[in-house]
Backbone atoms as SQL, in Angstrom:
CREATE TABLE atoms (id INTEGER PRIMARY KEY, chain TEXT, resi INTEGER, resn TEXT, atom TEXT, x REAL, y REAL, z REAL);
INSERT INTO atoms VALUES
  (1, 'A', 1, 'VAL', 'N', 0.833, -1.103, 0.005),
  (2, 'A', 1, 'VAL', 'CA', 0.027, 0.191, -0.010),
  (3, 'A', 1, 'VAL', 'C', 0.955, 0.971, -0.348),
  (4, 'A', 2, 'ASP', 'N', 0.313, 2.197, -0.602),
  (5, 'A', 2, 'ASP', 'CA', 1.333, 3.089, -0.805),
  (6, 'A', 2, 'ASP', 'C', 0.546, 4.207, 0.051),
  (7, 'A', 3, 'VAL', 'N', 1.544, 5.373, 0.448),
  (8, 'A', 3, 'VAL', 'CA', 1.090, 6.251, 1.276),
  (9, 'A', 3, 'VAL', 'C', 1.521, 7.282, 0.902),
  (10, 'A', 4, 'VAL', 'N', 0.360, 8.599, 0.214),
  (11, 'A', 4, 'VAL', 'CA', 0.816, 9.923, -0.623),
  (12, 'A', 4, 'VAL', 'C', 1.494, 10.754, 0.570),
  (13, 'A', 5, 'PRO', 'N', 1.669, 11.319, 1.545),
  (14, 'A', 5, 'PRO', 'CA', 2.019, 12.038, 2.525),
  (15, 'A', 5, 'PRO', 'C', 1.235, 13.591, 2.324),
  (16, 'A', 6, 'ASN', 'N', 0.338, 14.080, 3.150),
  (17, 'A', 6, 'ASN', 'CA', -0.055, 14.840, 3.762),
  (18, 'A', 6, 'ASN', 'C', -1.318, 15.182, 2.250),
  (19, 'A', 7, 'MET', 'N', -1.800, 13.849, 2.475),
  (20, 'A', 7, 'MET', 'CA', -3.129, 13.699, 1.567),
  (21, 'A', 7, 'MET', 'C', -3.953, 13.009, 2.639),
  (22, 'A', 8, 'TYR', 'N', -5.527, 13.419, 3.014),
  (23, 'A', 8, 'TYR', 'CA', -6.349, 13.000, 3.922),
  (24, 'A', 8, 'TYR', 'C', -7.631, 13.311, 3.051),
  (25, 'A', 9, 'LEU', 'N', -7.841, 11.973, 2.927),
  (26, 'A', 9, 'LEU', 'CA', -9.824, 11.776, 2.344),
  (27, 'A', 9, 'LEU', 'C', -10.616, 11.872, 3.674),
  (28, 'A', 10, 'ARG', 'N', -12.243, 12.331, 3.197),
  (29, 'A', 10, 'ARG', 'CA', -13.435, 12.021, 3.265),
  (30, 'A', 10, 'ARG', 'C', -14.374, 11.512, 2.689),
  (31, 'A', 11, 'ILE', 'N', -14.886, 10.335, 2.873),
  (32, 'A', 11, 'ILE', 'CA', -15.467, 9.445, 2.438),
  (33, 'A', 11, 'ILE', 'C', -16.789, 9.750, 2.621),
  (34, 'A', 12, 'VAL', 'N', -18.078, 10.310, 2.000),
  (35, 'A', 12, 'VAL', 'CA', -18.882, 10.246, 2.758),
  (36, 'A', 12, 'VAL', 'C', -20.004, 9.223, 2.077),
  (37, 'A', 13, 'GLN', 'N', -20.993, 9.035, 2.808),
  (38, 'A', 13, 'GLN', 'CA', -21.892, 7.987, 2.743),
  (39, 'A', 13, 'GLN', 'C', -23.344, 8.078, 3.022),
  (40, 'A', 14, 'PRO', 'N', -24.234, 9.368, 3.174),
  (41, 'A', 14, 'PRO', 'CA', -25.054, 8.963, 4.214),
  (42, 'A', 14, 'PRO', 'C', -26.482, 8.437, 3.891),
  (43, 'A', 15, 'CYS', 'N', -27.311, 8.440, 4.857),
  (44, 'A', 15, 'CYS', 'CA', -28.087, 7.666, 4.633),
  (45, 'A', 15, 'CYS', 'C', -29.401, 7.715, 3.804),
  (46, 'A', 16, 'ILE', 'N', -29.447, 8.309, 2.998),
  (47, 'A', 16, 'ILE', 'CA', -30.007, 8.332, 2.232),
  (48, 'A', 16, 'ILE', 'C', -31.581, 7.320, 1.092),
  (49, 'A', 17, 'SER', 'N', -32.741, 7.137, 1.801),
  (50, 'A', 17, 'SER', 'CA', -33.000, 6.212, 0.477),
  (51, 'A', 17, 'SER', 'C', -33.646, 6.335, -0.942),
  (52, 'A', 18, 'GLN', 'N', -33.283, 5.396, -1.671),
  (53, 'A', 18, 'GLN', 'CA', -33.487, 5.618, -3.244),
  (54, 'A', 18, 'GLN', 'C', -34.682, 6.722, -3.579),
  (55, 'A', 19, 'LYS', 'N', -35.670, 6.162, -2.334),
  (56, 'A', 19, 'LYS', 'CA', -36.790, 6.868, -3.199),
  (57, 'A', 19, 'LYS', 'C', -36.772, 8.304, -2.824),
  (58, 'A', 20, 'LEU', 'N', -36.134, 8.783, -1.750),
  (59, 'A', 20, 'LEU', 'CA', -35.674, 10.212, -1.669),
  (60, 'A', 20, 'LEU', 'C', -35.077, 11.039, -2.013),
  (61, 'A', 21, 'LYS', 'N', -33.823, 9.803, -3.279),
  (62, 'A', 21, 'LYS', 'CA', -32.879, 10.170, -3.655),
  (63, 'A', 21, 'LYS', 'C', -32.779, 10.280, -4.992),
  (64, 'A', 22, 'SER', 'N', -33.959, 10.140, -5.627),
  (65, 'A', 22, 'SER', 'CA', -34.571, 10.344, -7.780),
  (66, 'A', 22, 'SER', 'C', -35.352, 11.552, -6.849),
  (67, 'A', 23, 'ASP', 'N', -36.301, 11.956, -5.484),
  (68, 'A', 23, 'ASP', 'CA', -37.844, 12.594, -5.624),
  (69, 'A', 23, 'ASP', 'C', -36.961, 14.185, -6.176),
  (70, 'A', 24, 'PRO', 'N', -37.310, 14.711, -7.273),
  (71, 'A', 24, 'PRO', 'CA', -36.819, 16.477, -7.339),
  (72, 'A', 24, 'PRO', 'C', -36.971, 16.975, -6.477),
  (73, 'A', 25, 'ALA', 'N', -37.739, 16.854, -5.631),
  (74, 'A', 25, 'ALA', 'CA', -37.896, 17.482, -5.027),
  (75, 'A', 25, 'ALA', 'C', -36.934, 17.899, -3.104),
  (76, 'A', 26, 'MET', 'N', -36.617, 16.619, -3.571),
  (77, 'A', 26, 'MET', 'CA', -35.117, 16.830, -2.545),
  (78, 'A', 26, 'MET', 'C', -34.064, 16.566, -2.494),
  (79, 'A', 27, 'ARG', 'N', -33.806, 17.065, -4.417),
  (80, 'A', 27, 'ARG', 'CA', -32.591, 17.255, -4.586),
  (81, 'A', 27, 'ARG', 'C', -31.812, 18.390, -3.748),
  (82, 'A', 28, 'LEU', 'N', -31.991, 19.758, -3.584),
  (83, 'A', 28, 'LEU', 'CA', -30.906, 20.707, -2.860),
  (84, 'A', 28, 'LEU', 'C', -31.255, 19.740, -1.744),
  (85, 'A', 29, 'HIS', 'N', -32.160, 19.582, -1.082),
  (86, 'A', 29, 'HIS', 'CA', -31.833, 19.119, 0.432),
  (87, 'A', 29, 'HIS', 'C', -31.044, 18.012, 0.796),
  (88, 'A', 30, 'ASN', 'N', -30.493, 17.196, 0.097),
  (89, 'A', 30, 'ASN', 'CA', -29.967, 16.077, -0.586),
  (90, 'A', 30, 'ASN', 'C', -28.761, 16.200, -0.864),
  (91, 'A', 31, 'LEU', 'N', -28.379, 17.553, -1.312),
  (92, 'A', 31, 'LEU', 'CA', -26.975, 18.121, -2.237),
  (93, 'A', 31, 'LEU', 'C', -26.359, 18.899, -0.532),
  (94, 'A', 32, 'GLU', 'N', -27.789, 19.106, 0.286),
  (95, 'A', 32, 'GLU', 'CA', -27.195, 20.293, 1.352),
  (96, 'A', 32, 'GLU', 'C', -26.339, 19.321, 2.290),
  (97, 'A', 33, 'THR', 'N', -27.057, 18.093, 2.052),
  (98, 'A', 33, 'THR', 'CA', -26.776, 16.943, 3.281),
  (99, 'A', 33, 'THR', 'C', -25.555, 16.431, 3.416),
  (100, 'A', 34, 'TYR', 'N', -25.214, 16.574, 1.722),
  (101, 'A', 34, 'TYR', 'CA', -24.066, 16.171, 1.665),
  (102, 'A', 34, 'TYR', 'C', -23.210, 17.032, 1.806),
  (103, 'A', 35, 'LEU', 'N', -23.331, 17.930, 1.485),
  (104, 'A', 35, 'LEU', 'CA', -22.337, 19.445, 1.828),
  (105, 'A', 35, 'LEU', 'C', -22.119, 19.434, 3.241),
  (106, 'A', 36, 'LYS', 'N', -23.313, 19.107, 3.668),
  (107, 'A', 36, 'LYS', 'CA', -22.832, 19.187, 5.741),
  (108, 'A', 36, 'LYS', 'C', -21.994, 17.815, 5.456),
  (109, 'A', 37, 'LEU', 'N', -22.853, 17.249, 5.701),
  (110, 'A', 37, 'LEU', 'CA', -21.305, 16.061, 6.065),
  (111, 'A', 37, 'LEU', 'C', -19.618, 16.424, 5.572),
  (112, 'A', 38, 'THR', 'N', -19.323, 16.731, 4.084),
  (113, 'A', 38, 'THR', 'CA', -18.619, 17.133, 3.285),
  (114, 'A', 38, 'THR', 'C', -17.459, 18.377, 4.009),
  (115, 'A', 39, 'ARG', 'N', -18.483, 19.344, 4.981),
  (116, 'A', 39, 'ARG', 'CA', -17.492, 20.474, 5.986),
  (117, 'A', 39, 'ARG', 'C', -17.924, 19.528, 7.186),
  (118, 'A', 40, 'LEU', 'N', -17.858, 18.693, 7.669),
  (119, 'A', 40, 'LEU', 'CA', -17.845, 18.171, 8.419),
  (120, 'A', 40, 'LEU', 'C', -16.232, 18.665, 9.744),
  (121, 'A', 41, 'PRO', 'N', -15.706, 19.093, 11.054),
  (122, 'A', 41, 'PRO', 'CA', -14.637, 19.601, 11.201),
  (123, 'A', 41, 'PRO', 'C', -13.555, 18.483, 10.805),
  (124, 'A', 42, 'ALA', 'N', -12.600, 18.387, 10.776),
  (125, 'A', 42, 'ALA', 'CA', -11.470, 17.206, 10.845),
  (126, 'A', 42, 'ALA', 'C', -9.988, 16.937, 11.231),
  (127, 'A', 43, 'ASN', 'N', -8.953, 16.227, 11.893),
  (128, 'A', 43, 'ASN', 'CA', -7.981, 16.316, 12.460),
  (129, 'A', 43, 'ASN', 'C', -7.592, 17.077, 11.726),
  (130, 'A', 44, 'ASN', 'N', -6.965, 16.791, 10.366),
  (131, 'A', 44, 'ASN', 'CA', -6.444, 16.874, 9.137),
  (132, 'A', 44, 'ASN', 'C', -7.211, 17.659, 8.252),
  (133, 'A', 45, 'PRO', 'N', -6.235, 19.077, 7.634),
  (134, 'A', 45, 'PRO', 'CA', -7.016, 19.098, 6.372),
  (135, 'A', 45, 'PRO', 'C', -7.534, 18.197, 5.193),
  (136, 'A', 46, 'ILE', 'N', -9.180, 18.345, 4.502),
  (137, 'A', 46, 'ILE', 'CA', -9.128, 17.339, 3.882),
  (138, 'A', 46, 'ILE', 'C', -8.965, 18.180, 2.848),
  (139, 'A', 47, 'THR', 'N', -8.270, 16.722, 1.681),
  (140, 'A', 47, 'THR', 'CA', -7.850, 16.726, 0.480),
  (141, 'A', 47, 'THR', 'C', -8.401, 16.408, -0.581),
  (142, 'A', 48, 'ILE', 'N', -9.072, 15.426, -0.435),
  (143, 'A', 48, 'ILE', 'CA', -10.355, 14.677, -1.445),
  (144, 'A', 48, 'ILE', 'C', -11.021, 14.436, -0.873),
  (145, 'A', 49, 'VAL', 'N', -12.748, 14.335, -1.498),
  (146, 'A', 49, 'VAL', 'CA', -13.440, 14.239, -1.086),
  (147, 'A', 49, 'VAL', 'C', -13.873, 12.815, -2.185),
  (148, 'A', 50, 'ILE', 'N', -14.520, 11.988, -1.746),
  (149, 'A', 50, 'ILE', 'CA', -15.144, 11.219, -2.077),
  (150, 'A', 50, 'ILE', 'C', -16.684, 11.126, -1.794),
  (151, 'A', 51, 'TRP', 'N', -17.647, 10.914, -2.679),
  (152, 'A', 51, 'TRP', 'CA', -19.005, 11.242, -3.056),
  (153, 'A', 51, 'TRP', 'C', -19.599, 10.040, -3.879),
  (154, 'A', 52, 'PRO', 'N', -20.833, 8.739, -3.364),
  (155, 'A', 52, 'PRO', 'CA', -20.909, 7.960, -3.872),
  (156, 'A', 52, 'PRO', 'C', -20.829, 8.526, -5.724),
  (157, 'A', 53, 'GLU', 'N', -21.373, 7.167, -6.293),
  (158, 'A', 53, 'GLU', 'CA', -21.210, 7.215, -8.032),
  (159, 'A', 53, 'GLU', 'C', -22.312, 8.416, -8.279),
  (160, 'A', 54, 'ALA', 'N', -23.436, 7.648, -7.562),
  (161, 'A', 54, 'ALA', 'CA', -24.789, 7.813, -7.548),
  (162, 'A', 54, 'ALA', 'C', -25.464, 9.228, -6.669),
  (163, 'A', 55, 'ALA', 'N', -24.364, 10.221, -5.884),
  (164, 'A', 55, 'ALA', 'CA', -24.785, 10.660, -4.834),
  (165, 'A', 55, 'ALA', 'C', -26.080, 11.541, -5.334),
  (166, 'A', 56, 'LEU', 'N', -25.725, 12.219, -6.772),
  (167, 'A', 56, 'LEU', 'CA', -27.117, 13.137, -7.022),
  (168, 'A', 56, 'LEU', 'C', -27.903, 12.507, -8.457),
  (169, 'A', 57, 'PRO', 'N', -28.893, 12.753, -8.573),
  (170, 'A', 57, 'PRO', 'CA', -29.233, 12.087, -9.456),
  (171, 'A', 57, 'PRO', 'C', -29.647, 13.391, -10.952),
  (172, 'A', 58, 'LEU', 'N', -28.435, 13.915, -10.713),
  (173, 'A', 58, 'LEU', 'CA', -28.448, 15.320, -11.903),
  (174, 'A', 58, 'LEU', 'C', -27.305, 15.205, -12.207),
  (175, 'A', 59, 'PHE', 'N', -27.098, 15.886, -13.432),
  (176, 'A', 59, 'PHE', 'CA', -25.473, 16.062, -13.982),
  (177, 'A', 59, 'PHE', 'C', -25.167, 17.322, -14.246),
  (178, 'A', 60, 'LEU', 'N', -24.151, 17.588, -13.456),
  (179, 'A', 60, 'LEU', 'CA', -23.687, 18.773, -12.514),
  (180, 'A', 60, 'LEU', 'C', -22.658, 19.735, -13.971),
  (181, 'A', 61, 'GLU', 'N', -22.545, 19.034, -14.987),
  (182, 'A', 61, 'GLU', 'CA', -21.751, 19.593, -15.894),
  (183, 'A', 61, 'GLU', 'C', -22.526, 20.528, -16.929),
  (184, 'A', 62, 'GLN', 'N', -23.849, 20.114, -16.436),
  (185, 'A', 62, 'GLN', 'CA', -25.201, 20.997, -16.664),
  (186, 'A', 62, 'GLN', 'C', -26.132, 21.699, -16.034),
  (187, 'A', 63, 'ASP', 'N', -26.040, 21.749, -14.709),
  (188, 'A', 63, 'ASP', 'CA', -26.443, 21.952, -13.471),
  (189, 'A', 63, 'ASP', 'C', -26.151, 23.180, -12.970),
  (190, 'A', 64, 'THR', 'N', -25.394, 24.164, -13.621),
  (191, 'A', 64, 'THR', 'CA', -24.018, 25.644, -13.413),
  (192, 'A', 64, 'THR', 'C', -24.582, 26.769, -11.980),
  (193, 'A', 65, 'VAL', 'N', -25.589, 26.435, -11.671),
  (194, 'A', 65, 'VAL', 'CA', -26.034, 26.682, -10.202),
  (195, 'A', 65, 'VAL', 'C', -25.997, 25.725, -9.011),
  (196, 'A', 66, 'ARG', 'N', -26.548, 24.443, -9.184),
  (197, 'A', 66, 'ARG', 'CA', -25.278, 23.189, -7.749),
  (198, 'A', 66, 'ARG', 'C', -24.066, 23.596, -7.968),
  (199, 'A', 67, 'ARG', 'N', -23.676, 23.302, -9.025),
  (200, 'A', 67, 'ARG', 'CA', -21.869, 23.125, -9.556),
  (201, 'A', 67, 'ARG', 'C', -21.324, 23.974, -8.562),
  (202, 'A', 68, 'HIS', 'N', -21.993, 25.727, -8.999),
  (203, 'A', 68, 'HIS', 'CA', -21.318, 26.683, -8.446),
  (204, 'A', 68, 'HIS', 'C', -21.540, 26.634, -6.799),
  (205, 'A', 69, 'TYR', 'N', -23.156, 26.050, -6.554),
  (206, 'A', 69, 'TYR', 'CA', -23.210, 25.822, -5.197),
  (207, 'A', 69, 'TYR', 'C', -22.194, 24.781, -4.166),
  (208, 'A', 70, 'ILE', 'N', -22.003, 23.558, -4.929),
  (209, 'A', 70, 'ILE', 'CA', -21.200, 23.081, -4.324),
  (210, 'A', 70, 'ILE', 'C', -19.285, 23.605, -4.283);
């Protein structure tokens, strides 16, 4: 296993049901949940954040508002 100095990961995995993930009315709330978990304090500065592959049911490259929000 390689170790990269000064690199700290944060893996974000909230408990959001599949039904709520796909509900358009919950998109902003779900995004806020991911951001809240992403911003939690840490002992070291986080350098990489990993969200689940299907964290948000939208295309960030096409959604400039939410992309800017992130």
